Structures are given as structure tokens and as C-alpha cells.
C-alpha positions in Angstrom: -24.3 91.6 70.3 -22.4 94.3 68.5 -21.9 94.8 65.1 -19.3 96.2 63.7 -18.9 97.0 60.1 -15.8 97.5 58.0 -17.0 99.9 54.6 -15.0 99.1 51.4 -15.4 98.3 47.7 -15.3 94.2 47.0 -13.4 93.1 44.5 -9.1 92.3 44.6 -8.6 95.6 42.3 -9.7 97.3 45.4 -8.2 95.6 48.4 -5.2 98.1 48.8 -7.3 101.4 48.4 -7.6 104.2 51.1 -11.8 103.5 50.8 -11.0 100.5 51.7 -9.8 101.3 55.0 -12.8 99.6 56.8 -12.5 96.5 55.3 -8.5 96.2 56.4 -9.4 97.2 60.0 -12.4 94.2 60.0 -10.1 92.0 58.5 -7.2 92.5 61.4 -9.8 92.2 63.9 -11.2 88.7 62.8 -7.2 87.9 62.5 -6.1 88.7 66.1 -9.4 87.7 67.6 -9.5 84.3 65.8 -12.5 84.6 64.6 -13.6 81.9 61.7 -13.8 82.8 57.9 -16.2 85.1 56.7 -19.2 84.2 54.4 -21.7 85.3 52.7 -24.8 87.1 53.9 -26.9 89.7 53.9 -25.1 91.0 50.2 -22.3 90.8 52.7 -19.2 88.7 54.4 -20.1 88.1 57.9 -18.0 86.4 60.6 -19.5 85.8 64.1 -17.0 85.1 67.3 -16.2 87.1 70.8 -14.0 90.1 72.1 -13.4 89.5 75.7 -16.8 88.7 76.7 -18.4 90.2 74.3 -19.8 88.6 71.4 -19.3 90.4 68.2 -20.7 90.4 64.6 -17.8 91.7 62.0 -19.7 93.0 58.4 -18.3 93.8 55.4 -20.4 94.9 52.8 -20.4 93.3 49.3 -22.8 95.6 47.4 -20.1 98.5 46.6 -19.7 101.8 49.0 -22.9 103.5 47.9 -25.1 101.2 49.1 -23.4 99.6 51.8 -26.9 100.7 54.2 -28.6 97.3 52.0 -26.1 94.9 54.1 -26.4 96.7 57.4 -29.9 96.9 57.5 -30.2 93.6 56.6 -28.0 92.5 59.2 -29.5 95.2 61.6 -33.3 93.7 61.2 -32.0 90.3 61.5 -30.5 90.6 65.0 -32.7 93.2 65.9 -29.6 96.0 66.6 -30.5 99.4 67.3 -27.9 102.0 65.6 -26.5 102.7 69.3 -25.2 98.3 68.8 -23.3 99.2 65.6 -20.4 100.7 65.0 -19.0 101.5 61.3 -15.2 102.1 60.4 -14.4 104.1 57.4 -12.0 106.3 55.6 -12.1 110.4 56.4 -10.7 112.6 54.7 -10.7 115.2 56.6 -8.7 114.1 59.2 -5.1 113.9 58.7 -3.3 110.1 58.1 -3.4 108.0 61.2 -5.7 110.5 63.2 -9.1 109.0 64.6 -12.1 110.0 65.7 -15.3 107.9 67.3 -18.9 109.6 67.8 -22.5 108.5 67.7 -24.0 110.2 65.3 -22.9 113.1 63.2 -22.7 114.0 59.8 -22.1 112.1 57.0 -19.5 114.5 55.2 -20.4 113.4 51.9 -19.0 109.6 52.4 -21.5 107.4 50.1 -21.2 104.7 52.5 -22.4 106.3 55.8 -25.4 108.0 53.6 -26.4 104.9 52.3 -26.4 103.3 55.8 -27.9 106.6 57.5 -31.1 105.9 55.2 -31.4 102.2 56.4 -31.0 102.6 59.9 -30.8 105.9 60.7 -28.3 108.2 62.1 -27.2 107.5 65.3 -24.9 104.9 64.6 -21.4 104.8 66.3 -18.5 106.6 63.6 -14.7 105.3 63.7 -13.2 107.7 61.4 -10.0 106.8 60.4 -8.1 109.6 58.7 -6.1 108.9 55.6 -5.8 112.6 54.8 -7.5 114.7 51.7 -5.5 115.2 48.1 -5.5 119.0 48.8 -8.4 119.9 46.2 -11.7 118.3 45.4 -11.5 117.9 42.0 -8.9 115.1 42.8 -10.7 113.6 46.0 -12.2 110.3 43.3 -9.2 109.6 42.0 -7.2 109.6 46.0 -9.8 107.6 47.9 -9.6 104.8 44.6 -6.3 104.3 44.6 -3.8 102.3 47.3 -1.9 103.7 49.8 2.0 104.0 49.4 4.4 101.8 51.5 5.9 104.6 53.4 1.9 104.7 54.4 2.3 101.6 56.7 4.5 103.7 59.3 1.3 104.9 61.0 -1.5 102.4 59.1 0.2 99.6 60.2 0.4 100.2 64.1 -3.2 101.9 63.7 -4.8 99.1 62.4 -2.8 96.5 64.9 -3.9 98.8 67.9 -7.7 99.1 66.5 -8.1 95.2 66.4 -6.4 94.4 70.1 -8.5 96.7 71.3 -11.6 96.0 69.7 -13.8 94.8 72.6 -13.5 98.1 74.2 -15.7 99.2 71.0 -17.8 97.1 71.3 -18.4 97.9 75.2 -19.5 101.7 74.3 -16.1 102.8 75.5 -15.2 105.2 72.9 -13.2 107.2 75.2 -10.7 104.3 75.7 -10.5 102.9 72.3 -9.4 106.7 71.3 -6.8 107.0 74.1 -4.9 103.2 72.7 -5.2 104.8 69.4 -3.9 108.3 69.8 -0.4 106.5 71.7 -0.1 104.1 69.4 -0.3 106.8 66.4 0.7 110.6 66.7 -1.9 112.9 65.9 -0.8 115.0 63.9 -0.1 112.4 60.9 3.8 113.5 60.9 5.0 109.9 60.9 3.7 109.4 57.2 7.1 111.8 56.3 9.8 110.5 58.5 12.3 108.9 56.7 13.2 105.2 57.6 16.3 104.6 59.6 17.5 101.7 57.4 16.7 102.7 54.4 18.9 105.2 52.0 18.1 106.5 48.6 18.8 105.3 45.0 22.0 108.1 45.0 23.7 106.7 48.0 23.2 103.3 48.0 25.0 103.5 44.2 27.7 105.5 45.8 28.0 102.5 48.3 27.8 99.7 45.9 29.0 100.9 42.9 32.7 99.6 42.1 35.3 102.8 42.1 36.6 103.7 38.7 40.0 102.1 37.9 42.5 104.3 36.2 44.3 103.1 33.1 48.3 102.0 33.7 49.1 102.0 29.8 47.4 102.9 26.1 46.2 106.4 24.7 44.0 107.1 27.9 47.1 106.9 30.1 49.2 109.0 28.1 46.4 111.6 28.1 45.9 111.7 31.9 49.7 112.1 32.4 50.0 115.0 30.1 46.8 116.7 31.7 47.8 116.0 35.3 51.6 114.6 35.6 52.5 112.1 37.8 49.3 112.5 40.0 47.6 111.0 37.6 
């Protein structure tokens, strides 16, 4: 049995935030593998299902980020899980958008959700760090993580979550290297794809040029007379 925890904040107002990418991943895993609806348990939302021949628990703590460990600790105790049986999916400021690192143990990087989980179950659980990029200055971090992804982020976020969900069985089997390879193929690791223009998209200026009707030159009246005076017959 493997417990996959997606970190985030509960409530519709937080649903699209960068800080909630762990919730997004858990939801996509549940959707792709036909898990039953999440139900309330352990101060969290829980769903149990199978990914291949692996039994998997999906957990979304509902205690807000800085108390995520409450739910994880309760679930670990109930199912008698060790930290090695638990993977935590969370946002990572220090990785470029779309870049992923998977590691057992390590530091928490100031992430409040990880700090809380460490306090309840110890350190060596598996961290699935999903890069969201950094706003550039520490004073902007709080507003950045608690704001929605931009529409253009879908260019790397959608394939990332899709590939992670399809290959979540590798996580349950402890094959971190295999999962990282799959993710690296799905999303370039430098995050540049987020700045690529959509080939089907056009700027507002170009759209205006193509859709706006051409101005019609008047043939009679004061304006016509003025144009003829300025430009002669060419008007």
C-alpha cells in the first residue's frame, strides 16, 4: 500500500493557486485511474483505489497548508505506514516551471506543508517537487504562490500533470528514476515552453488588423473635396 499526498489549501478560492498544484495532481491521478469520489477522513479528503497491481491511497489534507501533517500523521498511524510508504506532491519555488525532482528525505526549503509533515512522521518520506518557478524576490513569494497559474502555464502544467498521473504506478513501486524520465520527456526541464507563443494565437493588434473593415474614402462632400485638394486625383 502506498499513500500519495497532494498538498494544497481547501476551498474554491484557492483551487487554481500555484500552492495547490499537489491537489491538482491528486485529482488527476484519481480521474485517470477511476478512483471513487473522495470522502472526508483524517481531517482530509481520501480516496482508495488500484493503479495496476498497487493499492494506492490518495490524500488531500483539509487543514490548510501549515497543518498538513495532522492529516498525514493520522492516515499513517491508521494504516501502519512508514515514511517510505508515503509520497508527498508539492509546489517547489526553487525549480523552474515544469521541472521535477523526486527524492526520499531532504530539506523542506521553508515549505510549511513539509515542515508540518516532518513534525508528525519524520523526515525520510518521498518528496515529489513540482517546479513553479520563483517570482524573483522573497517579498513577492507569498503573493506569488497564493495566486492563480496563468493561462500560458497550461502549456507545461497540463502535460506535467497528465504524465504524472498516467505513471503514478511507478511512484507506488518506488521507481522514482523511471517516473522522472517519463516527466522529463513530457515537459522540457528548462521551463522555456511556458514562454513559447501559441502558434494559433495572435496579438490583439494583428487580430484588429485582420478583422477590422478598411476605412472607406468618401466620394462626395467636404471631406472628399479636401482630400482631392491635398492629393489630387489619387485620393
